[in-house]
C-alpha positions as CSV (number, residue, x, y, z in Angstrom):
1,M,113.2,105.9,104.8
2,P,109.8,104.8,103.5
3,A,111.2,104.0,100.1
4,Q,113.5,101.4,101.6
5,R,110.7,99.3,103.1
6,G,109.9,96.0,101.6
7,V,107.0,96.0,99.1
8,A,105.3,93.1,100.9
9,R,105.6,94.7,104.4
10,T,104.4,98.1,103.2
11,G,101.5,96.5,101.2
12,L,100.3,94.4,104.2
13,I,100.4,97.5,106.5
14,L,98.4,99.5,104.0
15,A,96.0,96.5,103.7
16,A,95.4,96.6,107.4
17,V,94.8,100.4,107.3
18,L,92.4,99.9,104.4
19,A,90.5,97.2,106.3
20,L,90.1,99.4,109.4
21,C,88.9,102.3,107.2
22,R,86.4,100.0,105.5
23,I,85.2,98.8,108.9
24,A,84.7,102.3,110.1
25,S,82.8,103.1,106.9
26,L,80.6,100.0,107.5
27,G,79.8,101.3,111.0
28,K,78.8,104.7,109.5
29,E,76.6,103.0,106.9
30,M,74.9,100.9,109.6
31,L,74.2,104.1,111.6
32,V,72.7,105.8,108.6
33,A,70.6,102.8,107.7
34,G,69.4,102.6,111.3
35,R,68.4,106.2,111.5
36,F,67.0,106.7,108.0
37,G,65.8,103.2,107.0
38,A,65.1,102.3,103.4
39,G,63.2,105.3,102.0
40,N,63.3,108.1,99.5
41,A,65.9,110.1,101.3
42,I,68.6,107.4,101.2
43,D,67.5,106.4,97.6
44,A,68.1,110.0,96.5
45,Y,71.4,110.2,98.4
46,A,72.6,106.9,96.8
47,L,71.8,108.2,93.4
48,S,73.5,111.6,93.9
49,M,76.7,109.9,95.2
50,L,77.1,108.4,91.8
51,V,78.3,111.8,90.6
52,P,81.6,112.0,92.5
53,A,81.9,108.2,92.2
54,L,81.8,108.5,88.5
55,A,84.4,111.3,88.5
56,M,86.7,109.0,90.5
57,A,86.1,106.1,88.2
58,C,86.2,107.9,84.9
59,Y,89.3,110.1,85.3
60,L,90.6,110.8,88.8
61,S,92.0,107.4,89.5
62,A,93.7,107.2,86.1
63,I,95.2,110.7,86.5
64,R,96.6,109.9,89.9
65,R,98.4,106.8,88.6
66,G,99.6,108.7,85.6
67,F,101.2,111.3,87.9
68,M,103.0,108.5,89.8
69,V,104.5,107.2,86.6
70,Q,105.6,110.6,85.4
71,A,106.9,111.8,88.8
72,A,109.6,109.1,88.8
73,Q,111.1,110.8,85.7
74,H,111.6,114.1,87.5
75,R,114.5,113.4,89.9
76,E,115.8,117.0,90.3
77,P,113.8,118.6,93.2
78,H,113.0,121.8,91.4
79,Q,111.7,120.0,88.4
80,L,109.6,117.6,90.5
81,A,108.1,120.5,92.5
82,V,107.1,122.4,89.3
83,F,105.6,119.2,87.7
84,T,103.7,118.5,90.9
85,N,102.3,122.0,91.1
86,R,101.2,121.8,87.5
87,Y,99.5,118.5,88.2
88,L,97.6,119.7,91.2
89,V,96.5,122.9,89.4
90,Q,95.4,121.0,86.3
91,V,93.4,118.4,88.2
92,I,91.6,121.0,90.4
93,L,90.8,123.3,87.5
94,F,89.5,120.5,85.4
95,S,87.4,119.2,88.3
96,A,86.0,122.6,89.0
97,V,84.8,122.7,85.4
98,V,83.3,119.3,85.8
99,A,81.6,120.4,89.0
100,G,80.1,123.4,87.3
101,I,78.8,121.3,84.4
102,A,77.3,118.8,87.0
103,A,75.6,121.6,88.9
104,W,74.1,123.0,85.7
105,W,73.1,119.7,84.1
106,L,71.9,117.5,87.0
107,P,68.5,119.2,87.5
108,D,67.7,118.4,83.8
109,A,69.4,115.0,83.9
110,W,67.4,113.4,86.7
111,P,64.1,113.4,84.8
112,L,65.8,111.7,81.9
113,L,67.5,109.1,84.0
114,L,64.6,108.1,86.2
115,S,61.0,107.0,85.4
116,P,58.4,109.8,85.8
117,H,56.9,108.1,88.9
118,R,60.3,107.6,90.5
119,Y,61.4,111.1,89.8
120,Q,58.2,112.6,91.2
121,M,59.0,110.7,94.5
122,L,62.6,111.8,94.6
123,A,62.5,115.3,93.0
124,G,62.5,117.2,96.3
125,E,65.4,115.3,97.8
126,L,67.5,115.4,94.6
127,S,67.1,119.2,94.3
128,R,68.5,119.7,97.8
129,L,71.4,117.4,97.0
130,T,72.5,118.8,93.6
131,T,74.7,121.7,95.0
132,P,76.7,119.7,97.6
133,V,77.3,116.6,95.4
134,S,78.5,118.8,92.5
135,L,80.8,120.8,94.7
136,L,82.0,117.5,96.2
137,I,83.9,116.7,93.0
138,V,86.5,119.4,93.7
139,P,87.7,118.3,97.1
140,T,87.4,114.7,96.0
141,A,89.8,115.6,93.1
142,A,92.1,117.4,95.5
143,V,92.2,114.4,97.9
144,S,93.0,112.0,95.0
145,A,95.7,114.3,93.6
146,L,97.4,114.9,96.9
147,T,97.3,111.2,97.7
148,G,99.0,110.6,94.4
149,V,101.8,113.0,95.4
150,L,102.3,111.2,98.8
151,N,102.2,107.8,97.1
152,A,104.9,108.8,94.7
153,Q,107.0,109.5,97.8
154,H,106.3,106.0,99.1
155,S,103.9,107.3,101.8
156,F,100.8,105.1,101.7
157,S,99.3,104.4,105.1
158,R,99.4,108.0,106.5
159,P,97.2,109.5,103.7
160,Q,94.9,106.5,103.9
161,W,94.1,107.3,107.6
162,T,92.6,110.6,106.6
163,H,89.6,108.8,105.0
164,V,88.1,108.6,108.5
165,I,87.6,112.4,108.5
166,P,84.6,112.3,106.0
167,T,83.2,109.3,107.8
168,A,83.4,111.1,111.2
169,A,81.7,114.2,109.6
170,I,78.8,112.1,108.4
171,V,78.4,110.4,111.8
172,L,78.4,113.8,113.4
173,A,75.7,115.1,111.0
174,V,73.5,112.1,111.6
175,L,73.8,112.5,115.4
176,T,73.2,116.3,115.4
177,H,70.6,116.8,112.6
178,G,68.6,113.6,112.7
179,T,66.4,112.8,109.8
180,T,64.1,115.9,109.7
181,D,66.0,117.6,106.9
182,G,66.4,114.5,104.8
183,A,69.7,113.4,103.3
184,A,71.0,116.9,102.5
185,P,72.9,117.3,105.8
186,L,74.7,114.1,105.0
187,A,75.9,115.4,101.6
188,W,77.0,118.8,103.1
189,A,78.8,117.0,105.9
190,L,80.6,114.8,103.4
191,L,81.6,117.9,101.4
192,Q,83.0,119.5,104.6
193,G,84.7,116.4,105.7
194,T,86.3,115.8,102.3
195,A,87.5,119.5,102.2
196,I,89.1,119.1,105.7
197,Q,90.7,115.9,104.5
198,A,92.2,117.8,101.5
199,V,93.6,120.4,103.8
200,V,95.2,117.8,106.0
201,L,96.7,116.0,103.0
202,S,98.1,119.3,101.7
203,G,99.8,119.7,105.1
204,F,101.3,116.3,104.7
205,V,102.6,117.1,101.3
206,H,104.1,120.4,102.5
207,R,105.8,118.7,105.5
208,S,107.3,116.1,103.1
209,G,109.4,118.9,101.6
210,H,107.2,120.1,98.7
211,R,106.9,123.8,98.0
212,Y,103.6,124.9,96.5
213,L,104.9,128.3,95.4
214,T,107.8,127.0,93.3
215,A,107.9,129.1,90.0
216,G,107.7,127.2,86.8
217,G,105.8,128.9,84.0
218,S,102.2,128.3,82.9
219,P,100.3,125.8,85.1
220,L,98.8,124.3,81.9
221,E,102.2,123.6,80.3
222,G,102.7,119.9,79.4
223,S,99.0,119.0,79.8
224,L,98.8,117.3,76.4
225,D,101.8,115.2,77.2
226,F,100.3,114.2,80.5
227,V,97.0,113.2,78.8
228,A,99.0,110.8,76.6
229,V,100.4,109.1,79.7
230,V,97.0,108.9,81.3
231,L,95.2,107.4,78.2
232,P,96.4,103.7,78.8
233,F,95.1,103.9,82.4
234,L,91.8,105.3,81.1
235,W,91.5,102.4,78.6
236,L,91.9,99.7,81.2
237,D,89.6,101.5,83.6
238,A,87.0,101.7,80.8
239,A,87.4,98.0,80.1
240,G,86.8,97.3,83.8
241,Q,83.8,99.5,84.0
242,I,82.3,97.9,80.9
243,N,82.7,94.5,82.6
244,V,80.9,95.9,85.7
245,L,78.0,97.1,83.5
246,V,77.8,93.7,81.7
247,D,77.7,91.9,85.1
248,R,75.0,94.2,86.4
249,A,73.0,93.7,83.2
250,M,73.3,89.9,83.5
251,A,72.4,90.1,87.2
252,G,69.2,92.0,86.4
253,G,67.8,88.7,85.1
254,L,68.4,86.7,88.2
255,P,65.4,85.2,90.1
256,P,64.0,87.1,93.1
257,G,66.4,87.1,96.0
258,R,69.5,85.9,94.1
259,L,70.6,89.5,93.2
260,S,70.9,90.2,97.0
261,I,73.0,87.1,97.5
262,L,75.3,88.2,94.6
263,Y,75.5,91.7,96.1
264,W,76.5,90.4,99.6
265,G,79.0,87.9,98.1
266,S,80.6,90.6,96.0
267,L,80.9,92.8,99.1
268,G,83.0,90.0,100.8
269,K,85.1,89.7,97.7
270,D,85.5,93.4,97.4
271,F,86.7,93.6,101.0
272,L,89.6,91.3,100.2
273,S,90.3,92.8,96.8
274,G,90.0,96.4,98.1
275,T,92.5,95.7,100.9
276,L,95.1,93.1,100.0
277,V,95.0,93.5,96.2
278,A,94.6,97.3,96.0
279,S,97.2,97.9,98.7
280,M,99.9,95.9,96.8
281,L,99.1,97.7,93.5
282,W,99.4,101.1,95.1
283,V,102.8,100.2,96.6
284,L,104.1,98.6,93.3
285,L,103.2,101.4,90.9
286,P,105.8,104.1,92.1
287,R,108.5,101.4,92.5
288,F,107.9,100.0,89.0
289,S,107.9,103.6,87.7
290,E,111.3,104.3,89.3
291,Q,112.8,101.2,87.8
292,I,111.7,102.2,84.3
293,A,112.9,105.8,84.8
294,D,116.3,104.3,85.8
295,G,116.3,102.0,82.8
296,D,116.5,99.0,85.2
297,Q,114.5,96.4,83.2
298,A,116.3,93.6,84.9
299,G,115.1,95.0,88.3
300,L,111.5,95.2,86.9
301,R,111.7,91.6,85.7
302,H,112.8,90.5,89.1
303,A,110.1,92.6,90.8
304,C,107.4,91.0,88.6
305,N,108.7,87.6,89.5
306,R,108.7,88.3,93.2
307,V,105.2,89.8,93.2
308,V,103.6,86.8,91.4
309,R,105.3,84.4,93.8
310,F,104.4,86.5,96.9
311,S,100.8,86.7,95.6
312,A,100.7,82.9,95.4
313,I,101.9,82.2,98.9
314,L,99.6,84.8,100.3
315,L,96.3,84.5,98.4
316,L,96.1,80.9,97.3
317,P,95.8,79.7,100.9
318,I,93.3,82.6,101.6
319,S,91.3,81.3,98.7
320,S,91.4,77.8,100.1
321,L,90.1,79.1,103.5
322,V,87.4,81.2,101.9
323,L,86.3,78.1,99.9
324,L,86.2,76.1,103.0
325,A,84.3,78.7,105.0
326,G,81.8,79.1,102.2
327,H,81.0,75.3,102.3
328,T,81.2,74.8,106.1
329,V,80.5,77.9,108.1
330,L,78.2,80.1,106.0
331,P,75.6,77.4,105.4
332,E,75.1,77.2,109.2
333,L,74.1,80.8,109.4
334,S,70.5,82.0,109.6
335,L,70.0,85.7,110.1
336,H,66.3,86.6,110.6
337,Q,64.9,86.8,107.0
338,L,68.1,85.3,105.5
339,D,67.5,81.6,106.0
340,S,70.0,78.8,105.8
341,S,69.3,78.1,102.2
342,A,70.2,81.7,101.2
343,C,73.3,81.5,103.4
344,R,74.3,78.3,101.6
345,R,74.0,80.1,98.2
346,L,75.9,83.0,99.7
347,G,78.7,80.6,100.7
348,W,78.8,79.1,97.2
349,T,78.9,82.6,95.6
350,L,81.8,83.7,97.9
351,A,83.6,80.5,97.1
352,G,83.2,81.2,93.4
353,Y,84.8,84.6,93.8
354,A,87.6,83.2,95.9
355,W,89.2,81.4,93.0
356,G,90.1,84.8,91.5
357,L,92.1,86.4,94.3
358,F,95.6,85.2,93.2
359,P,95.2,85.9,89.5
360,E,93.7,89.3,90.2
361,M,96.7,90.5,92.2
362,A,99.3,88.8,90.1
363,G,97.6,89.8,86.8
364,L,97.1,93.4,87.7
365,A,100.7,93.7,89.0
366,L,101.9,92.6,85.6
367,V,99.4,94.9,83.9
368,Q,101.0,97.8,85.9
369,A,104.4,96.9,84.4
370,V,103.0,96.9,80.9
371,L,101.3,100.2,81.5
372,I,104.5,101.8,82.7
373,L,106.3,100.4,79.7
374,G,103.7,102.1,77.5
375,R,103.1,99.1,75.1
376,W,99.7,100.1,73.5
377,K,99.3,96.9,71.5
378,H,99.8,94.7,74.5
379,L,97.4,96.9,76.5
380,A,94.8,96.6,73.8
381,A,95.2,92.8,73.9
382,I,94.9,92.7,77.7
383,G,91.7,94.9,77.6
384,L,90.0,92.9,74.8
385,I,91.2,89.3,75.2
386,G,92.0,89.4,78.9
387,L,89.0,91.4,80.2
388,L,86.1,92.2,77.9
389,L,85.7,89.1,75.7
390,P,86.2,86.4,78.4
391,N,83.9,88.1,80.8
392,L,81.0,88.4,78.3
393,T,81.5,84.9,77.0
394,L,81.7,83.3,80.4
395,N,78.7,85.2,81.7
396,L,76.7,83.9,78.8
397,L,77.8,80.3,79.4
398,L,77.5,80.3,83.3
399,V,74.8,82.6,84.4
400,G,71.9,80.5,83.0
401,P,72.8,77.2,84.7
402,L,74.5,78.5,87.8
403,Q,72.8,82.0,88.3
404,E,74.6,84.2,90.8
405,V,77.3,81.5,91.5
406,G,78.0,81.5,87.7
407,L,78.6,85.2,87.8
408,A,81.1,84.8,90.6
409,I,82.9,82.0,88.8
410,S,82.9,84.0,85.6
411,T,84.7,86.9,87.4
412,S,87.3,84.5,88.8
413,L,87.9,82.8,85.4
414,T,88.2,86.2,83.8
415,S,91.0,87.1,86.3
416,W,92.8,83.9,85.3
417,M,92.5,84.9,81.6
418,M,93.8,88.4,82.4
419,L,96.8,86.8,84.2
420,A,97.5,84.6,81.2
421,V,97.4,87.5,78.7
422,A,99.4,89.8,81.0
423,S,102.1,87.1,81.4
424,W,102.2,86.8,77.6
425,A,102.6,90.6,77.3
426,I,105.5,90.7,79.9
427,R,107.2,87.7,78.2
428,N,107.1,89.6,74.8
429,T,108.3,92.9,76.2
430,I,110.9,92.6,79.0
431,G,110.7,88.9,79.5
432,L,110.0,86.8,82.6
433,D,112.7,86.4,85.2
434,N,113.4,82.7,86.0
435,P,110.1,81.4,84.6
436,R,110.7,77.8,85.8
437,E,111.3,79.0,89.3
438,L,108.2,81.2,89.2
439,I,106.0,78.3,88.0
440,Y,107.5,76.0,90.6
441,G,106.7,78.5,93.4
442,V,103.2,79.0,92.3
443,L,102.5,75.3,91.8
444,L,104.0,74.5,95.2
445,A,101.8,77.1,96.9
446,A,98.8,75.8,95.1
447,G,99.6,72.2,96.1
448,Y,100.0,73.1,99.8
449,S,96.8,75.1,99.7
450,L,95.0,72.2,98.1
451,L,96.3,69.7,100.7
452,A,95.3,72.1,103.5
453,G,91.9,72.6,102.1
454,L,91.3,68.8,101.6
455,L,92.4,68.2,105.2
456,G,90.0,70.9,106.5
457,W,87.2,69.4,104.4
458,G,88.0,66.0,105.9
459,V,87.8,67.4,109.4
460,A,84.4,68.9,108.6
461,L,83.1,65.6,107.3
462,C,84.3,63.8,110.4
463,L,82.9,66.3,112.8
464,G,79.6,66.8,111.0
465,T,77.7,70.0,110.5
466,G,77.7,73.0,112.8
467,W,79.7,76.0,113.7
468,T,82.3,74.1,115.7
469,S,82.9,71.8,112.8
470,G,83.4,74.6,110.3
471,I,85.7,76.7,112.6
472,A,87.8,73.6,113.5
473,S,88.2,72.7,109.8
474,I,89.4,76.3,109.0
475,I,91.9,76.3,111.9
476,T,93.2,72.9,110.9
477,S,93.6,73.9,107.2
478,A,95.4,77.2,108.1
479,G,97.7,75.3,110.5
480,L,98.6,72.7,108.0
481,Y,99.4,75.3,105.3
482,L,101.7,77.2,107.7
483,G,103.3,73.9,108.7
484,L,103.9,72.9,105.2
485,S,105.2,76.3,104.1
486,L,107.4,77.3,107.1
487,G,108.2,73.8,108.4
488,W,108.6,70.6,106.4
489,P,109.0,70.3,103.5
490,G,108.8,74.1,103.4
491,H,108.2,76.8,100.7
492,P,111.3,78.8,99.7
493,D,109.2,82.0,99.1
494,A,107.4,81.8,102.4
495,R,110.7,81.2,104.3
496,L,112.3,84.1,102.5
497,A,109.4,86.4,103.3
498,V,109.6,85.6,107.0
499,T,113.4,86.0,107.0
500,S,113.2,89.3,105.3
501,W,110.6,90.5,107.7
502,R,112.7,89.6,110.7
503,E,115.8,91.2,109.2
504,R,114.0,94.5,108.6
505,S,112.5,94.4,112.1
506,A,116.0,93.9,113.6
507,E,117.3,96.7,111.5
508,R,114.6,99.1,112.7
509,H,115.2,97.9,116.3
510,H,119.0,98.6,116.1
511,G,118.3,101.9,114.3
512,N,116.2,103.0,117.2
């Protein structure tokens, strides 16, 4: 059963699927860029896509996670079916209202949001995009809601694969319509692809055993109680969005060319965060919710301990390798207008982001536990002291002297602060399981990663500059970390992870 898979294995498989979907999306973006170039059509398309993106950021993501928390408390099949149907109806009805408001308000909003000159240039394209992007909110909401239902059943990779459907629809629209009709065919294709994706996901949910026609009273019943569950998720999402706005405002004052370097560096960081970190958090939320529903606080403490230690053995060496690549390989690049000096700054920026991978995963995992426990005071402290205040303070201190690299380092240090505050919150609610063992495991992984990084650095210094030197240093560093963790002297968490993986593989082999 999917629910019996190990968290680490399921998370890594989901991370691989997410990475492949992102690569497919990147290919689509390159095709669109190659056909349309940088012009008014794509500018208008990018602006209009903010509408469904804001819907996802402002409420859909929080509602999906709130459902997974509540679903764990409905163990009887009929009750779960009724609750799920109410959730689906409420999300789609609310999103239909939002879509109607967007369709009515957007024509009047664009002149207010854009300068007169810019609006005059984009008005024609924006008018053709208003209807499809407004309607897009509804299937986007359906996809998010149905994905939440499947995630609550511990099905993660299968629904994620369906994201290639909208991507394929856009590619087909580009190949068949060309550029004569502007960006409107792209928006309509995305709408159709997302609607097909929602239909496919609804079939997945039906085949999982859910019955859409289960009788259960008014579809709006219990909506206020559900809002109370969602509010903590909305609060933390709002804190994250405020941090993004602060970062963008600070980035607006960077010298010419530095904003592009920051953007490319953040894309690299987002690729890692959006695959490894996001996948683990998706897998953990329903498991944490079930432990709370069962009253198993000891199990939740143990799970938090294991997640932090697994994050350390996985992400600390990756951070070390990214740091090494940023200082050895990227400075050797030169891509047409992107000279070696810009590539060097890009390497430093990516290295600045790399410091925050481990605390981001570990901290957000602990935050998930606090969210499920429903501790409002601790969540307020995490949002203010762990996210908003350190990000603003560090940006003010670091952006001036270090520019885009300072913004990257500020993001990483904020993640460390979030981990510290989240650890305090867990310690003051359910307590930490074997804190000495946890600290030992993290410090050991950090020490091995540091030794491996220093050896790689030494190899790069001995071999000199160049691609060969950089790649050799990365391979050497990775090999040393694996040798230290799995060989001598060894890391207990790394060995346990490999042993568990082998045991589950053997169980599946014998089961087949």
